[in-house]
Structures are given as structure tokens and as C-alpha cells.
N, C-alpha and C positions, 0 to 999 in steps of 0.2 A: 576304402580310399580309391577314388577314381583318378586314374592317371592316363593321359593321352598325350603322347609326345608331339610337339609342334614341329613342322618341317624346319630345317636349319635356316633357310632364308628368313622365315618369319621370326624365328628366335633371334637372329641377328638384328632384324629391324626393331624388334622390341627392346633389345639391349641398348640400342642407340639412346633410348630415353633415360639411361642411367644418369646422365648429366645434362644440364641445361645448355642451350645453344651458346651462351657466352657468359663470362663472369659479369658481375655487376658493374655499373657505371660509376663505381666508387671514386675512382681517381681522375675522372674527367673534370675539366674546369667548371666550377660553379660561378654564378654571377659575382663580379668583383665587389668588394666592400667600398663604401664611399670614402673611406679614409686611407685608400691604398697609396696615395701620394702620386698617382698618375697625372692628376690635374687638380688645380685649385679652383676651377671654374665653379662658381656657386650654383649656377643653373644645373650643371651636370651632377653636382653633389646632391642636389634636391631630387633629381630624377632617380638617382641610384637609391636614395633612401626610400622613395615611394615604391620603386621596384621591389626592394626587400620587403616592404610592408605588405605588398600584394602577394608575394610568394608565401610569406608567413600566414596570410589569410586564406591561402589556397586558390587565389585567383591567378592562375598561371597565364591564361591568355592576356589578362590585363597587364601582368608583369612584362610579358614579351613586348607588348605595345610600348610600354614605358622604356624598356631597354633599347628598343629601336629608335626612340626619340633621342636617347643618350648617344647612340651611334652617330646621329646627325651632328652632334656637338663635338665628337672626338672619334673621327674615322680611323685614327692611327693606333687605336688601342685594341690589340687582339683579344684581350680578356672580355671586352664587351661582346664581341662576336661569339666567343666560346661560351659565355654566359647564356646567350640566346640559344645556342645549340644545346646546351645542357637542359634548358627548360623544354625545348621541343622534344628532346629524347625522352624526358620523364613524362611527357604528354603522350608519347607513342607516335609522334609525327617524325619518323626517322629520316624521311626525305628532306624535310626542312632542316633537321638537325645537321645532316651532312653538308648542306649548302652553307649553313652558318659556320661550321667548323672549317670548311674549305676557305672561307673568307678569313678566318683567323690564321690559317696556315700561310696565306699570302703574306701576312705581316710577320709571321714567326714560323718559318718552314721547318725548323728543326725541333719543334716542340713535340716531344713524345706523347704527351697527354692528348694533344689534339689528334694525332694519328690514331691513338688508341680509341678515342671517342668515335672517330669515323668508322673504325673497324667494328666497334660495338653496334653502331647503327646499321651498317651493312649486314651484320650477322642477324639482327632482328628482322631484316627485310628478306632473309633467306639467300642473300648474295654471298655465299660462303667464300668463294674464291677472292672476291673483292675485299671481304673482311680479313681473310688471312693476309692478303697483300698489305693492308693497312696496319695490321698487328705487327707484321714483319718490319715495316718502316718504323713503328714505335720502338721495337727492340734494336733497330739500327742506331737510334739516337739515345736509347737507354737500355742496354742489354739486360739489366737487372729488373726490368719492368715485369712484375709478377703477373698481373692480370693479362697483359699482352701475350706473354708466353703461354699462360693457361688457355687463353682464347685460341691461339694457334693449335694447341694440342686437342682441345675439345672439338674444334671444327674439322680437323683432320680425321678424328675418330668418327664424327658424324658422316663423313664421306667414305668410311670404310678403310681408311689408311691407318690401321691400328699400330703397325710397327713404327711409322713415322711419328704418330702421336706419342708412343711409348718413349721415343728418344727425347721428345720435348719435355715430357713429364720428368724424366730422369734429370734433365737440365734444371728443372724447377726445384727438385729435391736437393740438388747440389747448391743452388743459389740460396735456398731457404730451408735448411735441414730441420728447423724447428717448426715448420708449417706442415700441418697434417694434409692439406689439400693435394700437394704433389704426390704424396704416398697413396692417398685414396685413389686418385686418377690413374696412377701407375697400376694399382691393383685392378681397377675396372678395365683398363686396356688389356691386361693379361687374361681376364675373364673373357673379353670379347675375342681374344686370340685362342680361346679354348685351352688355356694354360692355367687352370684353377689352382693346381698345386703351387705354382710359382707366385700366384696372386696373394697367398696367405702372408708372406713376409712383409710386403709393403702395407697391406691392409691392417695387419696387427700393429705395425709401427704407427699407422694413422690412428688406430684406436688408443694406443698409449699416449700419443700427443693430444688427442681430443677425446677423452674418455666419455664425454657427454653427448657426442655426436651419434645419434641413432642410425643415420644413414650408412655410416661406416660398417655397423653391424649387419645391416641389410646386405651389403655387398659381400661380406664374409659368408653370410647365409647363401647367397647366390653361388659362390664358389663351391660350397658344400653340395648344392644341388647338382652342379656339373659333375661332381664326383659320385652322384647317386646316393648321397648320405642324407636322407630326409630328416632323420632325428637331429643331427647336428645343425642342419640348416634351420630347422624349427626352433632350436635353442637360441641360435643367433637372432632370428626374427623376434623371438619373445624378448630378448634383451633389448633390441632396438625399440620395441613398443614400450617397454618399461622405462627406457631413457626419455622417450618423447611420445607420451601417450596421446597427445592432442595434435600431432603432426600428420596431416592427411597425406603428405608426400611420402612418408615412411610406409603407410599402409598401401598406397598406390604402387610403390616400387616392389613391395613384397608380393602384391598381386601379379605384377608383370613377371617377376622372377618365377613364381609358382606356375603361371600360365605357360611360360616358355619351357619349363621343365615338364609340363604335362599334368600337373596337379590341379585339375580344373575346378573341383568343388572348393578346395582351399583358396584358390585364386578368387573365386566368386565372393567368398566371405571377406577377403581382404578388400576387394573393390567396394563392397557394400559398406564396410567400416569407413573407407576413405570418403564415400559419399555422405555418410552421416556427419563426418567431421567437416567436410567442405562440399555442400550441395552443388550440383551442376559442374562437377570436376570433369572436364572433357575426356581426359585419358582414361578415367575410370568408366565413363559411359561407353567409350569405344571398346575397352576390354570386356565389359559386361555384355555388350552387343555381340562380340565374337563368341563368348561363352554360351549365350542363348542360341546363337546360330548353331553351335555344335550340338545343342540339345534339340534342334529342329523346332524351337519356339520362335518362329520367324516373325510373328507379330510383335513380340516384345523386343526382339533384336532390331526391327525396323524403328520402333519407338525410340530406342536408345541411340541408334545412328542419327535419327532426326535431331535429337537433343545435341548430339556431338557437332553436327554441321552448323548448328546455330552459333556455337562458340568458335568453331574452326571452319569458316565458310570457304577457305581456299584449299582445303585438303581433298584432292580427287579420290583418295581411298575411301573417305567417308561417304561420298556420293555413290561410288561404285558398290560398296557393301549395302548401302540403303537400297539401291536398285535391285541387287540380288535378293534381298529380303522381301521387297515389295513384289517381285516376280513370283516368289514362292507362295505368297498369299493371294495371288491373282489380281493384284492392282497394276494392271498392264500399263495404263496411261501414266501413272505416277512413276512406275519403274523406268519407262522410256525417258521421262523428264530427268530423273536422277542419272541415268546412263549418259544422256546428252551432256549434262553438267560435268560428269566425270571425264567424258571424252574431251571436252573443252579444256579442262584443267590439266589432264594428262598430256594433251597435245602441247599446251603451253610449256609444261615442264620439259617435254622432249625438245622443243625448239630452244629453250633456255640452255639445256645441256649442249646442244650443237653449237650455239653461238659462243659458248665459253671455250670450245675446242680443248677440252681437257685431255690429258694423256694419262696412261697408266691403267693397270688392271682394275683397280677399284672404280675409277671413273667409267670404264667400259662396262663394268658390272652394273653400275647404277643406271646407265643409259639402256642396257639390255632389259633391266627390270621394267623401266618406263615403257619401252617399246612393246614388251610382252603385255603389259597392262592395257596399252592402247589397243592392241590386237584383240584381246579378250573382250574389251568393251564394245568394239565394233561388231564382233561376232554376236554378242548378246543383243545389240540393237537390231541387227538383221533378223535374228530369231523372233523378236517381239514385233517388228514392223513388217 
């Protein structure tokens, strides 16, 4: 059994992937029904029916165009704007979604769902501070808004503010004691705080409430790994796979947890199983690239990093690691190109951090990591050129 402990900062960065950036857009306003009673205008009703038909047929751009025509007939209806925003968000056009929801808010400024949807869109754009602010506005108008509360907690955790996230998750469990998600996230936050023993109680409660959720068992296994109990961790991972044998995310997270704990061979096997279930899974490609780098198989590592940046073209870490691998195999020109791209993206991230003027130790830590990465990239470029 090969075990190589990953440095703490890498382990923390890996553990951020335990949860997604935001909850789903489940509660954001969808396009209104034609029989909503908002208007009896026959032309408007016809447009709404046609919009629904296009949505059902999968023609989202066509539906958006139709709903925009509907807005021309009824500019005072916030549901029309929110419907357009919903469609843009599901298309992945989050900038346009934000604009549409902001128009809806002009007409109905205290609508918690609109604020939540804006937060969801900001989060998917990586604008976490803006997303948290929007989620907080949603909870101002609806303190029991579960997805908004969860969104705040998840994004605080992604910024390294685990104690603050923990407080939010505890609020969620108080609001919805029969929902497993709050307990699961509480356990994850405790793992991120290196308090695995404390994580078992909420994670076991999550498992009782959602006995078929394999990912909960994965997190229990991660807690056991922090306690250096590989056998119990493996038993939890096996249970997770038994519950959800076709879920690539389960295999992926097992791989991340094993890699962070230093079980590199076992992590590789989990990543490979994840790829079988879901080919071209970016996080699995990235993790495998790191493992091949550890084995000094730089050519294969470079190939995997290349695949990763195709799917995640705005991640500077992917370009940086690609440059490192290319340098090792003597592809100097390609390495310089990768480092230049990493330099550009890291520089943009640093500027974004400064423009937000965050406060607190976690924010300063994030900025320090970015600056360090910038410095390393500049040094590597000077060596090559």
C-alpha cells in the first residue's frame, strides 16, 4: 500500500471540492403559465403558450426570444423577466440571467426567489462575495429560505471560512431538522476544520435521514481517514459504492479523499473508475495528472492536464501544472505558452481579490496563495526564456 501524505494546503484545496459551488436553481422563478391571471391579453397568452412549447421541445433560445416579445406586451409583470432569467441560467448564460432577474427585482424588490437566483448566477460566475450578498438578501425577505442559507454556507466554506459556514449549517439543521443536507454539510465543515471525531455525529444523522445517499458514506470515510483508520474508511467507501454503483461523483470524491490522505494507488483506482462511469470528468483528469506527476510520468500527466483545461479553460492551476509537466519532458515552447496563460489567469485572480477588498484571515490566506503562485510562474518563465 503506497501512502504519501499531501501537504496541508493541498489537502485543504482538495477538500473544497466536497460540495458544489451552489445549491440547484430549484426554487428560482420559472416562466409563468399562460393561465396565471396576470393578464387576459390574447396575444400575450399565445406567446406564453408558444414559449412553453419551445421550452418543452428544448429550444431555449427560441423560448427566450418569445418571452422577450411577451415582455413588450406586459412590462409590469416581474414573472416574465424572472422566466427569462431562469432560462438564461439553465443555458449557462449567467450574466444575462442576472440582468433579467435585476429587472424583475425593480418591479418586486422584496422577492426572495429573485435575490436567490441572482446569488446562484453570481456563484456560477465565481463571484462569491456578490453571491453571498444576494443570498443574504434572500434570507432577509425569507429567513427560512433553505437554498439561500445553504448557498451562504457552501460559499463561505469555499473561501476557507469554515467556522462561519458551520454556524450557517447549524441554522439550517434547526430550520429543517428532517433534512439530511444540513447535517451532511455540518460534518463536512468539521472535517475541513480537522475535527473528524466531531464530524461523525452529524454525518451519522445525515445517513439515518438519507440512508440511500452514498456521498454521506464517503464523507464518513473521509473522517476515518483523518483519524488514520484506513480499514473503517474503506468500509464506508464500499458502502457508498454499494448504494450508488453508477455515480461517478462518488468515485471521484473517494479518489480525492484518498489522495489527500496519501493513499495514491487507491486514489488512482477510484479516479479511473470515475472516468469509466463518466468519461472526460475534469476533476478526475486533474487528480490523475497529479498522481502521474508524483510517479514522474510527466508525459501522461501533461496529457491529462491538457484534457482538463479543455473542460476548465479558466483555471490557472491547470495551465501551471501543464507547463511544469511540459518543461520536464523538454517541450520548452509549449511550456512557456502554458506558463504565460497561467500567469495571465493568476494575475486576473489576484486583481479580482484586490478589487473586492476582502477582510479576514481566510481572505488574506487566499490572496497569499495567489501571489505565491504568480511569483512561481514568473520564476519558471524566466528560467525557460
